[in-house]
C-alpha positions as a printed Julia matrix, in Angstrom:
436×3 Matrix{Float64}:
 127.48  167.37   82.46
 127.25  165.46   79.18
 130.34  163.7    77.84
 128.7   163.24   74.44
 126.7   166.47   73.96
 126.46  166.09   70.19
 125.01  162.58   70.33
 121.24  162.23   70.73
 119.46  159.18   72.07
 119.7   156.6    69.29
 116.3   155.72   67.85
 115.02  153.06   65.46
 114.32  154.56   62.02
 114.09  151.44   59.84
 116.1   149.95   57.03
 115.7   152.9    54.65
 117.24  155.41   57.06
 120.53  157.04   56.1
 120.95  158.72   59.47
 124.25  157.38   60.85
 123.01  157.9    64.42
 119.95  155.68   64.09
 119.15  151.97   64.23
 118.01  150.4    61.0
 117.14  146.96   62.39
 117.31  147.11   66.2
 113.82  147.98   67.37
 114.0   147.2    71.1
 110.26  146.66   71.61
 109.58  144.66   68.43
 108.5   141.12   69.25
 110.26  138.15   67.65
 108.96  134.66   68.51
 107.08  135.99   71.51
 109.85  138.13   73.09
 111.07  141.63   72.41
 114.4   142.18   70.7
 115.66  143.73   73.93
 114.77  140.58   75.87
 116.31  138.27   73.27
 119.59  140.12   72.77
 120.45  141.48   76.26
 123.14  143.8    74.9
 126.05  144.7    77.19
 128.86  147.25   77.04
 132.44  146.03   77.59
 134.11  148.4    80.05
 137.66  147.52   78.94
 137.4   148.3    75.24
 134.74  150.98   75.46
 135.84  153.04   78.44
 139.58  152.31   78.72
 140.7   151.11   75.28
 142.9   153.78   73.72
 143.7   152.27   70.33
 147.1   150.86   71.29
 148.49  147.89   69.44
 151.78  145.98   69.52
 153.29  148.44   67.04
 151.93  151.79   68.17
 150.72  154.06   70.94
 147.15  155.04   71.61
 145.07  157.12   69.22
 141.99  157.69   71.4
 141.77  159.84   74.54
 139.6   158.13   77.15
 140.72  160.28   80.09
 137.79  162.68   79.63
 140.07  165.44   80.89
 140.6   163.83   84.3
 143.36  162.03   86.19
 143.53  159.54   89.04
 140.29  158.54   90.74
 138.4   161.4    89.1
 139.17  159.75   85.75
 137.56  156.53   86.99
 134.43  158.43   88.04
 134.32  160.28   84.72
 134.44  156.95   82.91
 131.46  155.76   84.95
 129.52  158.89   84.03
 130.52  158.68   80.36
 129.93  154.93   80.14
 126.48  155.11   81.65
 125.58  158.05   79.4
 126.68  156.02   76.37
 124.62  153.04   77.52
 121.54  155.15   78.12
 121.76  156.87   74.74
 122.21  153.54   72.96
 119.52  151.75   74.96
 122.07  149.2    76.24
 120.92  147.84   79.6
 123.98  145.87   80.78
 127.72  146.29   81.19
 130.63  143.9    81.88
 133.93  144.74   83.55
 137.33  143.63   84.8
 138.2   144.87   88.27
 141.1   146.99   87.0
 139.02  148.5    84.21
 137.14  150.4    86.88
 140.28  151.76   88.55
 143.98  151.86   87.87
 145.62  149.11   89.93
 147.28  150.63   93.01
 150.66  149.87   94.6
 149.17  147.45   97.13
 146.25  145.05   97.13
 144.7   146.84  100.1
 144.77  150.16   98.24
 143.29  148.58   95.11
 140.55  146.95   97.17
 139.65  150.25   98.82
 139.5   152.03   95.46
 137.25  149.28   94.04
 134.86  149.61   96.96
 134.7   153.37   96.46
 134.16  153.31   92.7
 131.55  150.53   92.85
 129.65  152.43   95.55
 129.49  155.3    93.07
 128.49  152.95   90.22
 125.75  151.29   92.25
 124.14  154.62   93.06
 124.31  155.75   89.42
 123.1   152.49   87.89
 120.12  152.35   90.21
 119.21  155.94   89.31
 119.49  155.19   85.58
 117.98  151.69   85.49
 121.2   150.0    84.29
 122.54  146.57   85.27
 125.74  144.55   85.53
 125.76  141.45   83.34
 129.01  140.05   84.72
 132.3   140.91   86.36
 135.72  139.34   86.04
 139.26  139.78   87.37
 142.3   140.91   85.4
 144.7   138.09   86.27
 146.98  138.56   83.27
 148.26  142.15   82.9
 150.45  142.57   85.99
 153.91  141.01   85.75
 153.2   138.87   88.82
 150.95  136.81   86.53
 153.6   136.19   83.88
 153.21  132.41   84.46
 149.49  132.43   85.22
 147.32  132.98   88.29
 145.38  129.85   89.25
 148.06  127.81   87.47
 151.09  129.75   88.73
 154.14  127.71   89.81
 154.51  130.15   92.73
 151.98  129.55   95.53
 152.2   133.19   96.64
 150.95  134.28   93.22
 148.04  131.82   93.53
 147.18  133.33   96.93
 147.37  136.9    95.62
 145.11  136.0    92.68
 142.63  134.36   95.07
 142.52  137.54   97.14
 141.94  139.61   94.01
 139.11  137.31   92.9
 137.5   137.48   96.35
 137.37  141.26   96.13
 136.0   141.12   92.6
 133.28  138.7    93.7
 132.38  141.07   96.53
 131.95  144.07   94.23
 130.25  142.02   91.48
 127.65  140.78   93.96
 127.2   144.32   95.25
 126.53  145.53   91.71
 123.97  142.76   91.16
 125.98  140.9    88.52
 124.22  137.98   86.84
 127.49  136.15   86.32
 131.19  135.94   87.16
 133.59  135.16   84.32
 137.0   133.48   84.29
 139.14  134.04   81.25
 142.47  132.27   81.69
 144.58  134.87   79.94
 147.82  133.24   81.07
 146.49  129.92   82.4
 148.57  127.86   80.0
 152.18  127.22   79.05
 154.89  127.95   76.53
 156.82  124.66   76.79
 156.23  121.37   78.61
 159.93  121.3    79.49
 159.26  123.56   82.48
 155.58  122.72   83.17
 153.85  120.34   85.59
 150.58  120.26   83.66
 148.83  117.87   86.05
 149.5   120.07   89.09
 148.54  123.24   87.21
 145.18  121.8    86.14
 144.5   120.45   89.66
 145.3   123.87   91.1
 143.11  125.67   88.59
 140.22  123.44   89.66
 140.97  124.2    93.32
 140.99  127.92   92.48
 137.59  127.75   90.78
 136.06  125.66   93.56
 137.23  128.26   96.08
 135.59  131.02   94.03
 132.3   129.13   93.81
 132.28  128.28   97.51
 132.97  131.85   98.53
 130.46  133.42   96.15
 127.71  131.04   97.22
 128.53  131.75  100.88
 127.74  135.45  100.39
 124.5   134.79   98.51
 125.52  134.84   94.83
 122.94  132.81   92.88
 124.06  133.49   89.31
 126.26  131.51   86.95
 130.02  131.25   86.64
 131.42  131.34   83.13
 134.56  130.02   81.48
 135.62  131.95   78.38
 137.57  129.59   76.09
 140.55  130.81   74.08
 143.22  128.61   72.47
 146.26  130.89   72.57
 147.43  134.46   72.92
 149.04  135.45   75.15
 150.03  131.92   76.17
 151.03  129.6    73.33
 148.7   126.87   74.61
 145.93  127.81   77.04
 144.11  125.25   79.14
 140.68  126.58   78.09
 141.51  125.94   74.42
 137.9   125.65   73.2
 134.44  124.82   74.51
 134.94  121.05   74.35
 138.24  121.27   76.24
 136.77  123.56   78.9
 133.66  121.41   79.32
 135.81  118.29   79.72
 137.82  120.07   82.41
 134.68  121.19   84.26
 133.18  117.69   84.14
 136.39  116.06   85.37
 136.67  118.33   88.39
 133.0   118.47   89.38
 132.51  122.1    88.38
 129.88  121.45   85.72
 126.89  122.29   87.92
 128.04  125.87   88.51
 129.83  126.82   85.3
 128.7   127.55   81.77
 130.52  128.84   78.7
 131.02  132.47   77.74
 131.73  132.04   74.02
 133.59  134.68   72.03
 133.37  134.67   68.24
 136.99  135.72   67.67
 138.27  133.08   70.1
 136.33  130.41   68.21
 138.05  131.27   64.96
 141.46  131.33   66.65
 140.74  127.75   67.79
 140.02  126.74   64.18
 136.25  126.55   64.72
 133.28  128.53   63.56
 131.43  130.7    66.06
 128.32  128.55   65.71
 130.33  125.36   66.33
 131.41  126.6    69.76
 127.85  127.67   70.54
 126.45  124.28   69.5
 129.03  122.36   71.56
 128.08  124.47   74.58
 124.35  124.13   73.99
 124.25  120.34   73.62
 126.14  120.11   76.91
 123.65  122.5    78.58
 126.46  125.02   79.07
 125.6   127.87   76.73
 125.68  130.79   79.13
 126.77  134.07   77.57
 128.44  135.49   74.46
 131.2   137.99   73.75
 129.98  139.48   70.49
 132.73  140.4    68.05
 134.49  139.12   64.95
 138.05  138.58   63.81
 139.9   139.26   60.6
 140.72  136.0    58.83
 143.81  137.61   57.28
 145.24  138.43   60.71
 146.33  135.73   63.13
 145.42  137.41   66.38
 142.44  138.53   68.44
 141.36  141.69   66.61
 138.07  142.08   68.56
 136.22  143.9    65.79
 132.63  145.01   66.08
 130.41  142.32   64.5
 128.96  143.28   61.11
 128.84  139.88   59.35
 125.13  139.05   59.18
 125.77  135.41   58.24
 127.68  135.05   61.51
 125.09  136.85   63.63
 122.28  134.83   62.03
 123.98  131.5    62.7
 124.73  132.68   66.24
 121.14  133.63   66.97
 119.92  130.35   65.48
 121.93  128.54   68.15
 120.73  130.87   70.91
 117.07  130.52   69.91
 117.3   126.75   69.6
 118.91  126.59   73.04
 116.0   128.47   74.58
 117.6   131.91   74.77
 119.76  133.6    77.37
 119.06  133.11   81.06
 121.8   134.89   83.01
 123.97  135.77   80.02
 123.71  138.14   77.09
 125.56  139.68   74.15
 128.55  141.6    75.47
 130.31  143.71   72.84
 133.87  142.63   73.61
 134.77  144.76   70.62
 136.72  147.87   69.81
 136.63  150.27   66.92
 139.6   150.15   64.61
 142.65  152.14   65.67
 141.84  154.74   63.03
 138.27  155.18   64.33
 139.4   157.51   67.08
 136.56  159.94   67.82
 133.93  159.61   70.51
 131.32  159.61   67.74
 132.96  156.41   66.47
 132.07  154.72   69.75
 128.41  155.19   68.99
 128.72  154.34   65.31
 130.5   151.08   66.22
 127.86  150.04   68.72
 125.06  150.91   66.31
 126.68  148.72   63.64
 127.07  145.79   66.04
 123.6   146.09   67.53
 122.0   146.34   64.09
 123.96  143.31   62.87
 122.7   141.18   65.76
 119.16  142.51   65.47
 119.16  141.56   61.79
 120.67  138.18   62.71
 117.85  137.63   65.21
 115.2   138.58   62.62
 116.67  136.25   60.01
 117.28  133.38   62.44
 113.64  133.52   63.51
 112.57  133.48   59.84
 114.74  130.41   59.16
 113.04  128.64   62.07
 109.57  129.76   60.96
 110.34  128.8    57.33
 110.95  125.26   58.58
 112.81  123.88   55.57
 116.23  123.65   57.24
 114.96  122.03   60.43
 112.63  119.82   58.42
 115.5   118.6    56.27
 117.62  117.75   59.32
 114.72  115.85   60.88
 114.22  113.85   57.68
 117.95  113.19   57.3
 118.0   111.5    60.71
 114.59  109.85   60.4
 116.09  106.34   60.47
 116.74  106.87   64.18
 113.07  107.44   65.05
 111.82  103.98   64.07
 112.98  100.46   63.31
 116.59   99.49   63.92
 117.61  103.07   64.72
 115.09  103.43   67.51
 116.05  100.04   68.9
 119.67  101.26   69.05
 118.84  104.54   70.81
 116.5   102.72   73.19
 119.44  100.51   74.22
 117.8    97.27   73.12
 120.65   96.02   70.92
 124.33   95.18   71.29
 127.09   94.4    68.81
 125.99   90.79   68.32
 122.41   91.75   67.45
 123.63   94.5    65.12
 126.03   92.08   63.46
 123.18   89.64   62.87
 121.06   92.46   61.44
 123.8    93.7    59.08
 124.63   90.2    57.83
 120.98   89.56   57.06
 120.32   92.96   55.45
 123.49   93.06   53.35
 125.26   96.04   51.82
 123.94   99.55   52.53
 122.83  100.87   49.15
 120.92  104.03   50.04
 121.75  107.27   51.79
 120.12  110.69   51.99
 122.03  113.48   50.25
 123.43  116.15   52.57
 122.22  118.9    50.19
 124.56  121.49   51.7
 124.29  123.82   48.71
 120.49  123.67   48.77
 120.42  124.54   52.47
 122.89  127.39   52.05
 120.7   128.73   49.27
 117.7   128.66   51.59
 119.68  130.79   54.04
 120.52  133.21   51.22
 116.85  133.35   50.25
 115.84  134.21   53.82
 118.64  136.77   54.19
 118.13  138.61   50.93
 114.54  138.04   49.82
């Protein structure tokens, strides 16, 4: 049966199309800088928002029925069928999931584990038949009340052990589904007050937790990447994976840097007081740009609104960073996004994905044109040209120390020249590329 009988397969019709159920910019087979759009963008469906999100917020009940007329385990199977139909009609190859997106958590861990095995057996059969893939899996270590003080950072060792068992099972099913990655988002790995917190022990334990996950996954043949998804706050007041720089410092300190990369979310970047592209650049220059949760926030709201991305400036700057970093390897663009609470029909699911996919396709097109245009990159190269010869090159080559530089500065005298930053000029170039 079809869960979306009124929705056709979504086709590319070009920028002049006024068909709401068509792509204007995402042309999967169009080549950009030697690769197809599909290869560049690696779009993924988020199971939690797309298949289980019901439009609830902190002030109101759900507005969207995602039961598909089923209950219990049959509801989980219906969501698989509906989700894969949605992916196929949109031309989305990948999906991402939390363990308890796929099933409702049971009364015992053993019962939950058994249900996960059963539903992922069903998913594996269906995804192989339909040519779909799992981008990454993760564990929900934040919703159940047992995790009120965290999972890998819990003050209670029994909670730590339970979380480890849950992660083991999630690794098992993720590997079975052929996942390219395994994500850790520390939803409650943080604290509310230092008055009751042993921060040193919590960070040491979190590192132990992640090392255990890596060791186990490698032991059963997982060859993909592990990802940390930084977020500064919400639900915890201060989370240990505050931003990319904080998470990378943690990984380097505890010897986890060879296995982990960053899964950067746009809305989390803005909550940390950064731009999306800042977090991507920090990850890239540390060789840790792994995957992206594609969404946007509302600057007038102080929480994680997870809106579908439609800001083409943002998607262009994002794709500039991805292209300059050499593109995705095991990661992709996961739409960790939900339609607004008032967008409550099943048609709105498709319209939201179309908007997000078109926005990133247009961002890719424009980012490639900025690179091909060459003026921005050429300006940056010229601005730092003093480092490619003379005293600058001697510094970067490690030939000089403070004494030699002091002698040089005393002899040369006051610095009287600088190169203008020309920010407005560069922003105008971007506008020219976007709108010309």
